[in-house]
C-alpha positions as CSV (number, residue, x, y, z in Angstrom):
1,M,8.5,-63.2,11.6
2,S,8.3,-63.1,8.0
3,A,8.9,-66.5,6.3
4,E,10.0,-64.7,3.3
5,E,13.3,-63.3,5.0
6,I,14.8,-66.7,3.8
7,L,13.6,-68.0,0.5
8,V,14.2,-72.0,-0.1
9,E,14.2,-73.7,-4.0
10,V,14.5,-76.5,-4.7
11,D,15.3,-77.8,-8.7
12,D,17.1,-81.0,-9.7
13,A,17.9,-82.2,-6.2
14,V,19.8,-78.9,-5.5
15,A,18.0,-76.7,-3.0
16,T,19.0,-73.1,-2.7
17,V,18.6,-71.2,0.4
18,T,18.6,-67.5,-0.1
19,L,18.7,-64.5,2.6
20,N,16.5,-62.4,1.4
21,R,16.5,-58.6,3.7
22,P,18.1,-57.2,0.7
23,G,17.2,-53.4,2.1
24,Q,19.5,-54.8,5.4
25,R,22.5,-56.4,3.0
26,N,21.1,-59.5,4.3
27,A,22.0,-58.6,8.1
28,M,20.4,-61.7,10.2
29,P,18.6,-60.7,13.1
30,L,18.1,-63.3,15.9
31,R,14.8,-64.4,14.2
32,C,16.2,-65.4,11.1
33,W,19.1,-67.6,12.5
34,H,16.2,-69.6,13.8
35,L,14.7,-69.3,10.6
36,L,17.9,-70.7,8.6
37,H,18.2,-73.8,11.4
38,D,14.8,-74.5,10.9
39,H,15.1,-74.7,7.1
40,L,18.4,-76.4,7.0
41,E,16.8,-79.5,9.4
42,R,13.9,-80.0,7.2
43,L,16.5,-79.7,4.3
44,V,18.3,-82.7,6.2
45,D,15.5,-84.6,6.0
46,D,14.2,-84.0,2.6
47,P,15.1,-87.2,0.4
48,V,14.7,-85.2,-2.7
49,V,17.6,-82.9,-1.5
50,R,21.3,-83.6,-2.5
51,V,23.1,-80.2,-2.2
52,V,22.6,-77.0,-0.5
53,V,23.6,-73.6,-1.9
54,L,23.6,-70.8,0.4
55,T,23.1,-67.3,-1.2
56,G,21.8,-63.7,-0.8
57,M,19.4,-61.5,-2.5
58,G,20.5,-58.2,-4.4
59,T,24.0,-56.8,-3.5
60,A,25.6,-58.4,-0.2
61,F,25.7,-62.6,0.7
62,C,24.9,-61.4,4.5
63,S,26.6,-58.4,6.2
64,G,26.3,-60.2,9.5
65,D,24.5,-59.6,12.5
66,D,22.2,-57.1,12.8
67,I,24.0,-54.6,14.4
68,K,20.8,-52.1,15.5
69,E,19.4,-55.1,17.0
70,V,22.8,-56.2,19.2
71,A,23.1,-52.2,20.2
72,E,19.6,-52.1,21.5
73,L,20.3,-55.1,23.5
74,L,23.5,-53.5,24.9
75,E,21.8,-50.0,25.4
76,R,19.1,-52.1,27.7
77,D,22.3,-53.8,29.3
78,A,20.8,-57.3,28.3
79,P,24.0,-59.2,27.8
80,W,22.5,-62.3,27.8
81,E,20.3,-61.7,25.0
82,V,23.8,-61.0,22.8
83,R,24.4,-64.8,23.8
84,D,21.1,-66.0,22.6
85,I,22.4,-64.3,19.3
86,T,25.9,-66.0,19.3
87,L,25.2,-69.3,20.2
88,A,22.2,-69.0,17.1
89,I,24.5,-68.4,14.6
90,Q,26.8,-71.2,16.4
91,R,24.1,-73.2,16.3
92,V,24.1,-72.8,12.2
93,T,27.5,-73.3,12.1
94,R,26.9,-76.5,13.5
95,D,24.1,-77.5,10.8
96,L,25.9,-76.8,7.8
97,V,29.1,-78.5,9.2
98,A,27.2,-81.8,10.6
99,M,24.6,-82.2,7.6
100,P,25.2,-85.0,6.1
101,K,24.5,-83.0,2.1
102,P,27.6,-80.8,0.9
103,A,26.7,-76.8,1.7
104,I,28.0,-74.6,-1.0
105,A,28.0,-71.1,-0.7
106,A,27.4,-68.6,-3.4
107,V,29.3,-65.3,-2.0
108,N,27.3,-63.0,-4.5
109,G,28.3,-59.3,-2.4
110,W,29.9,-58.7,0.4
111,A,29.9,-61.5,3.2
112,L,31.1,-59.7,6.4
113,G,31.6,-60.9,10.2
114,A,28.6,-63.7,10.9
115,G,28.2,-63.6,7.0
116,F,31.7,-64.5,6.7
117,E,31.2,-67.4,9.2
118,L,28.3,-68.2,7.4
119,A,30.4,-68.7,4.4
120,L,33.0,-70.6,6.1
121,A,30.7,-73.3,7.5
122,C,29.7,-74.3,4.2
123,D,32.2,-77.0,2.7
124,F,33.3,-74.7,0.0
125,I,32.5,-71.5,-1.4
126,Y,32.0,-70.0,-4.9
127,A,32.3,-66.1,-5.3
128,A,31.7,-63.5,-7.8
129,E,34.3,-60.8,-8.7
130,S,32.2,-58.1,-6.8
131,A,31.9,-60.1,-3.5
132,G,34.0,-58.9,-0.6
133,F,34.7,-60.6,2.8
134,G,36.1,-59.2,6.2
135,F,35.8,-59.3,9.8
136,P,34.7,-55.7,11.4
137,E,34.5,-57.0,14.7
138,T,37.2,-55.4,16.2
139,S,36.7,-52.2,14.5
140,I,33.5,-51.8,16.9
141,G,34.8,-54.0,20.0
142,M,33.8,-57.1,19.1
143,T,35.3,-60.6,18.7
144,I,34.1,-63.7,16.3
145,T,31.5,-65.5,17.3
146,G,30.5,-68.2,14.4
147,G,33.7,-71.0,14.4
148,A,35.9,-69.0,12.0
149,T,38.5,-69.1,14.6
150,H,38.4,-72.9,13.9
151,L,37.3,-73.1,9.9
152,L,39.3,-70.2,8.9
153,P,42.8,-70.9,9.7
154,R,42.1,-74.5,7.9
155,L,42.2,-72.6,4.9
156,C,44.8,-70.0,5.0
157,G,47.0,-70.6,7.7
158,L,46.7,-69.1,11.5
159,G,49.1,-65.9,10.5
160,I,46.6,-64.2,7.6
161,A,43.1,-65.8,10.0
162,K,45.1,-63.2,12.8
163,E,46.0,-60.4,10.4
164,L,42.4,-60.2,8.8
165,A,40.4,-60.9,12.4
166,F,42.8,-58.3,14.1
167,T,43.0,-55.7,11.3
168,S,39.3,-55.6,10.5
169,R,40.4,-55.4,6.8
170,K,38.1,-56.0,4.1
171,F,39.4,-57.8,0.9
172,S,38.2,-59.1,-2.6
173,A,37.2,-62.4,-3.3
174,Q,40.4,-62.6,-5.7
175,Q,42.4,-61.7,-2.7
176,A,40.3,-64.3,-1.1
177,L,40.9,-66.9,-3.9
178,D,44.7,-66.5,-3.3
179,Y,44.1,-66.7,0.2
180,G,43.1,-70.2,-0.5
181,I,39.1,-69.3,1.2
182,V,37.5,-69.4,-2.1
183,N,37.6,-72.3,-4.4
184,R,36.8,-70.5,-7.8
185,V,35.8,-66.6,-8.6
186,V,33.6,-66.2,-11.5
187,P,31.6,-63.4,-13.2
188,D,28.8,-61.7,-11.5
189,T,26.4,-62.9,-13.9
190,G,27.5,-66.4,-13.9
191,L,28.0,-67.2,-9.9
192,L,24.8,-69.0,-9.5
193,A,25.1,-71.0,-12.9
194,A,28.6,-71.8,-11.9
195,V,27.3,-73.4,-8.5
196,R,24.7,-74.8,-10.0
197,E,27.1,-77.0,-12.4
198,V,29.1,-78.2,-9.6
199,A,26.3,-79.1,-7.6
200,G,25.1,-81.1,-10.6
201,E,28.4,-82.7,-10.4
202,I,27.9,-83.7,-6.9
203,V,24.3,-84.7,-7.4
204,R,25.4,-87.4,-10.1
205,N,27.5,-88.9,-8.0
206,S,26.1,-91.7,-4.3
207,P,24.5,-89.6,-1.9
208,V,25.6,-92.1,0.5
209,A,29.0,-92.1,-0.4
210,V,29.0,-88.1,-0.5
211,G,27.9,-88.1,2.5
212,L,30.4,-90.3,4.3
213,Q,33.0,-88.5,2.7
214,K,31.9,-84.9,3.7
215,E,32.3,-87.0,7.1
216,L,35.4,-88.2,6.7
217,F,36.9,-85.0,6.0
218,N,35.8,-83.2,8.9
219,L,37.1,-86.1,10.9
220,G,40.1,-86.4,9.1
221,A,41.4,-82.6,9.5
222,E,41.1,-83.0,13.2
223,S,42.9,-86.7,13.4
224,T,46.0,-87.8,13.3
225,L,46.8,-89.7,10.1
226,E,46.2,-93.2,12.3
227,H,43.0,-92.4,13.1
228,A,42.1,-90.9,9.8
229,L,43.3,-94.2,8.2
230,E,40.7,-96.2,11.1
231,H,37.7,-93.8,10.1
232,E,38.4,-94.7,5.8
233,T,38.6,-98.5,7.2
234,A,34.9,-98.2,8.7
235,T,33.4,-96.0,6.1
236,V,34.9,-97.8,3.4
237,Y,32.8,-100.8,4.7
238,S,29.7,-98.5,5.3
239,A,29.5,-97.5,1.6
240,F,30.3,-101.1,-0.1
241,T,27.7,-102.7,2.1
242,S,24.9,-100.0,1.3
243,A,22.6,-100.2,-1.3
244,D,24.4,-97.4,-2.9
245,G,27.4,-99.7,-3.3
246,R,25.6,-102.3,-4.8
247,E,24.1,-100.5,-7.3
248,G,27.6,-98.6,-7.7
249,A,29.2,-102.1,-8.4
250,R,26.3,-102.8,-10.3
251,S,26.1,-100.2,-12.9
252,F,30.3,-100.2,-13.1
253,A,30.1,-103.8,-14.0
254,E,27.4,-103.2,-16.7
255,K,28.8,-100.7,-18.0
256,R,25.5,-98.2,-17.4
257,P,24.8,-94.6,-15.5
258,A,24.0,-95.5,-11.8
259,V,20.5,-94.9,-10.2
260,W,20.9,-94.0,-6.5
261,P,18.2,-95.3,-4.4
């Protein structure tokens, strides 16, 4: 395993995680899913990091699983090892959804299969104009594994999600924007600058409040209105009594920028 297959750079409280297998269009073998999980765990515990950006090196964001690896496992009649890959992908989905820090996908090229799932597990997606998306699984006799059956319909609706999965159709960044899958499409050369700009906007705010807000949205999306209101009430109290809440109130009263603990 080479740690260089995934690069991590921290600058101004923003961690940029770059998939670094450009010769393979950033296809992810099992070892890379484990490595990505390890990096995400460390970033969650790093008090300096406030936002995580996920992107790819070269012309692809992530072209999905390493299909050669999967084919070799099937050739050896080792389906339990294919299950290991599935569980590793799903663990990364849980990492990104559950982490108390925003995760932004900067999709710089193709995001296919598990690569598309990886982007969907982030809190939102910015895409380069040349980016493309798709689920090729049904065209090779496979199915979606990384939580996209839950995440994608919440963005584009169940009918569109089924159509994209059933047809294995590839679609452009602009189409993804039209579907509501991505938040913004920007010129290729301006992608990371645009993502860093929005990450900077987030970093200026209370990390406690942002983390609680992420949790609230994730719970609220799965709740009734009454349950969402209950969660909001509990969270308001947690935020208000936190050190961030006290600093926020003081800085507002004193008409100065907040300095978060």
